[in-house]
N, C-alpha and C positions, 0 to 999 in steps of 0.2 A: 705571801700566800703561795702555796705550791700550785702552779698552773696545771689545769687539766686540759688536754687537747680539745680544740674547738669542735671537731666532729662528734665528740662524745655526747654533746647535748642532743643532736639530731638522732643519733643512734638510740639513746635512751628514750627520747620522746616518741619516736616511731614504734619502738618495741612495746612501750607502755600502752600506747593507744591501740595497737594491734591486739595486745593481750587483753585489754579491757573490753574491746569490741567482741572478741571471740568468746570470752568468758561470760559476758552479759547476754549476747544474742545467740551464742552457740554456733556450731559449724555442722552443716548437714548437706547431703547430696541425694539425688534420686537415682534409683536403678529401676527404670520403667515408672510404675506408679508407687513403688515402695521407697519411703524415705529412710535413709541410713544416717544415723546420728554419729558424727565423729567426736564432737565436743558438746556436752550438755550446756544449755544456757538457762536463763531464768524461766523459760517456758517449760523446762524439764524438771523443775523443782517439785518435790512432793509437798504440797501445802497441808497445813495442820487441820485438825477438826474445826477449829474456830473460824477458819477462812473458807474451807471447801466442804466441810462435812465429812462424814465417814460411816463406819459400821459399828454397831454394838452386837456382840454375840455372846451367848452363854453355852459353854461346853460342859459335857458330863461324861463319865466313863461309859463306854459302850456295854451293851448287854446287861445293864443294871448292876454292874460290878460295884461292890461296896468298898470304896477306896479308903485307905487310912489317911490321916492328915499329912503324913510324910509323903505318901504317894501323890496327893494333890499338890503339895509344894513342888515335887519333881515335875509333874505335868505342867504346872504354872511356869517353872523355869524353862521348860522346852519352848513354850509359846513366847516367852520373853526373849530367849536366845534367837529364835527365828525372826522376830520383829526387829531386833537390833541389827542382825546380820543383813536385813533387807533395808536398812537405813531408816526404819520407823522409830523416831525418838519421841514423838508426841503420842503417847498412849496411856491408857489407864488399865490396870490389871489387878483383879481381886480374886481371892479364893473364899468361897462360902463352904466351910467345913461341915456345917450342919446338914446341908442338902447335897453335898458332893458336887458342887458347881464351881466353875471358873468363869468369871465375867471379864470381858475385854472390850475396850473401845479403841479404835485406831482409824486413821484417815484413809481416804481413797488413794489409790496409786496415781502418779502424775499423769499417766496416759489413759486413765479410766474414763470411758465415755458412756457406757451403758449403766453404770452404777448398780451392778448386780451384787448384792451382799453375799449370796451363796458362793459365787466365783471368788470373791475377795477373801473369804475365810477358808477356802479349801486347803491352801498351803499350810495354814496354821494348825489345822485339825489333823493333818497327815501324821501317821505313826512315826515317831522319832527313830533315827538310826544312829546308834552310838558305835563308833569303831576305834580301834587302837591301830595306829599305822607307824611304820618305820620311816626313815628319812627319804626313802625312794617313793613314798606314798602308797606302798603295798599294805593291804589290810592284814593284820596279824590275828585279830580276834574282834568279835563284836560284843554288844552290850549283854547278850544272853549269857555270856561267861561270867558276868558279875552278879553275885547274889545280893550284895548290899554294899553301899558306900555311906560313910558317916564321918562327920567332922570330929576331930579329937585333938588332944594336947600332947605334945612330945614330952617324954619324961627322961630321955637320954641325957647324959652329962654333956654340957656344951650347947645343947639345943633345948634344954628344959623350958617349958612355958610357951614354946612356939606352936602355932596351930598347924594341923596337918589333916590329910584325908586318909581314912582307913578303908581298905578294900577287902571284902570277903568274897572269894570266888567259888563258883560251883565246882563239883568234883571234876567235871570235864574241863571247866575253865582253868582249874589249877594246873593241869598238865599242859594246856595250850600256852598259858602265861609263863610257865617255867621255860618252855622251849623258846618262846619269843624273847624273853629277857636274856637267856643264855646266848642267843644269836646277836644281841644288841648291847653287850656290855660296854659301859661308858658312852653309850649313844642315846639320843632322845627317842622316846616313843610318844608320838602325838596322839592326844585324845580328841576325837572329832565328834561333834553333834551335827549330823548331816555333813555339810562341807565347811562348817565353822570350827576352827581350832579352839578348843577350850583350855588345854594345858599341854605342855611338852616336857614332862619330867625326864631326867637322865637316869638310866639304869645304873645302879651302884656296881662298880667294878670289883668290889670285895666279895661278890658271889659268883665264882667261876662256873657254877652249875646252874646259874639263873636263880630267880626268886621262887622258891618252892614252899610247900606247906599250905597253899590255898589262901594265903593272906598277904597283903602288901600295904605299903604306906607311901603317900605322896607328900614329900616335905618341901618346904620353901618359905618364902617370906609372906605367908598368908595372914590376913586378919581373920577374926572370927567369922565375919560376914562372907568374906571371900571363900573360906574353907567350906562353910555351909552351902554356899551357892554352887560351888563345884561338885560337892557331894550330891546335891539335888539334881544337877544336870546329869551326872553319871547314873544315878538311880533312874532318871527319866528314860534312859536308853534301855533299861531293863524292866520297864513297867509291864505288868501282866495284863494290861488293858489298853485299848486304843480310845481316842477321844471322838465323840460325836457331838454334833450341834443340837442343843436342846431348843434354842430359839435365836432369832436374829432380827435386826431391824436397821433401817438407815437413820443416820443422825443428821439433822439440819445444821448448817453452819451458823454460828452466832454473829459473824461479821458479813460474810458473803463475798462473791466474786466482784460485784459492782463496787463495793467499798474498797476492794483491793485495787481495782483500776483507778479509782479516785485517788487513792494513796500514791499510786505510781505517778499520776500526773502532778500531784502536789510535790512529790519528791523531785521530779524533773524541773519543775518551776523553781523550787528552792535551790537546786544545784546551779541553775542559770543565774539566779540572783546572787548567790554566794560568789560565783565566778566573776560576775560584773563588779561586785564590791572589791574583791581581792585585786583585780586588774587595775581598777580605777584608783584604789587606795595605795597599792604597793608597786604597781607597774610591772617590771620584769620579774621580781620575786613573786608577784601575784600570778603571772602567767605560768611560772614554774610550779607554783602551788596548785593551780587548777589541773595541770597535767598529772601531778602526783596524786591529787584527790581522785581523779578518774581511775588511776591505777589502783588506789586503795579500794574503791568500790568494786573494781574488777576482781581484785584479790579476795575480797570478802565473799563475793558471789562464788568464786572458784572453790573456796573452802566448803561451800554448801553443796555444789553440784557434782563433786568428785572430779573436778578438772585435774587435780593431782591425785594419783592412786593412793598416796599415803593418807589422805583424808577420806573417811567413809562418807557416803551420801547422807543427806540430812533432811529432816522434816522441818519446814519453815512455818512457824506460828507467828501470831501477832507480837508477842513479846520478843521473838527473834528479830522481827523487823525493827522493833524499838532498839534492840542492841546494835544493829547496823547503823541506824540513824545517830545514836549516841556516839558511836566510835567515829563516824564521819565528822561530827561536831568536834571531837577531840583532835581529829586530823587537821581541821581548819585552824583550831586553836594552836597546834604545834607550829604551823606555818606562819601564823600571825606573830607568835612569840619571836620566831627567828627574824621575820621582817622588821619588827619593832626594835630588836636588838641591833640590827644593821643600821637603822635610822639613828639610833642613839650614838653609835660609833661615829657616824658622819658628823654629829653635833660636837664631838670632841676633837674634830679636826683630822680624823683618819682618812687615808687615801681610799680609793675604791677597793683595792685588793685587801688592804688592812681592815676596812670596815666589814667586808664579807667574812674574812678569816676570824676576826674577833667576835663578830656578831653571831656567827654559827656556833662558835665554841662556847660562848657565854650562855646561849639559849639551851644547850644540850642538857645541862643538869636539871633545869626546870621542867623540860619535856619528859625526861626519864622519871623524875619524882612523881609527876602527875599521872603518868601512864602506869607505873609500877603498882600504885595503889589499886588501880582498876584491874590490873592483871591478877593481883592477889584475891580480890573479891570474885572475879570471874572463875578462878580455879576452885574457890570454896563452893560456889554455886554448882559447878560441874560435879564436884565430889559428893555434895549433899543431895542434889536433885537429879543426878545422872542415872544411867542404867544400874550402877552399883547400889543406889538407894541407901546410902550409909545411914542417914537419919530420917528415912521416910516414915518410920514408926512415930517420930515426933511431929513432923510437918504434914504428914498425910500423903498417900500415894497419888492422889488425884492431881497434885500440883507438879509432879516431877517433870512431865514432858514439857510444859510451857516454860517453867523457870529454867530448865536445862537449856532450852533454846535461847533464852536471853543470855545466859552465861557463855554459851558457845559462840554466838555471833559477836558478842562484846569482846571476847578474848581474841577471836580471829581478826576483828576489826582493829584492835590495838596492835596486834602483830603486823597487820598490813600497814598501819600508820608508821611503825618503825621502819619497815622496808621501803615504803614509798615516800612518806612525808618527812622522814629523817634522812635516810641514806641517799635515795635517788634524787630527791629534791636538792640536796646539797651538792651532789655531783653535777647535776645539770646547771645549778646556779654558778658554780665555779667555772664550768666550761663555757657558758654563754658570756661570762664576763671577759673572755678572751677576745671577743670580736671588737675590733677597733671602733667601728661605727656605733657600738652600743656602750662604749666606755665613758658614760656620762653619769655623774653621781645622782642626778635627779631621776634617772631611769631605774635606779635601785633604791629609791626612797629618800635620797638626799635633797637638799635645797637646789633650786634652779640657779 
């Protein structure tokens, strides 16, 4: 076995424990009476409707404007974009075309204390601002320059059958667009809804005078749903009406805060019992497994609280908690498989180094096989029940938020398992085996 320096165990263990503590409990400081959050923890998670309750609001076009079905879809897309950009993944959103109404249900913010539904929905009802910007972030034109956007199918040779978005510009917008594209040949022009980037198409270099004629197309690897959604979002920035709230009310949680606290206590007790079992049963591999398990919990929480900027913040629902619990169980299982393989190698007469090397190697295939099937299922859940709502027409929009939460936390938990339960646990195990005082087979699962 290739030896890993002994200090590596302490370095990994300390870093994992510090990371777990900071991601779970967060890091904050006070400037006078004002608390400044540096790293968000569990207390900063936005809890779903089922746990904390939320708001139900009905929007309608202002000034009794008679909206078309396409305009209602665009307005609905605006609300959805704003919720997703704010990390709200547990929501229900419907359009009632008969009465020109849009109904939305979403949870309270994580720092909400007065539970004022009017305040909660103000941001969603604000008039959308669509802008086209260059790489420097400068606004080239706004949504008023677009007369209409619609999904279409490319008929050009080599790209036939691919979905795209067709833009019709106003007479004034055509001139602005021509100048903007002429100045950005071969460069991307970002399409933003408020401050959220919707798409970033690159201007065709084959048009030295820019794109003229008052029409343009956005091509790419779009599905029919993606092309329709982007067209609706662009149309939303050019809506001839603003939204106003027709009615609103508060939603009571189905689970409640007290149940959440009870679940937290149960989780801590379960974690302690698991730790005792692993340490008593497997000794040093059990200790390493417990450290890795704490790191896995911390990494799963970090993926929810936006500890890492690459991950958006997330709404935690009851199924989301179930996803974390299931992934933790898989993490324990991965460490048990490795520890049992090491014990089996001792029975065949292997030395300590040989048992660790062979045991960790033989367990890897079983761990990967078990986890990869869960990864595939998680990705399918994210694609079907996520913000794209690929099959929401079949399964129903009311289930998208909760099932998406389960798929997301399950996927993040499995990834955390690979990072902590597979990589770091093996590094720490091979490192701690280098201490002379601990080089006893029974401490690693062998016989006394």
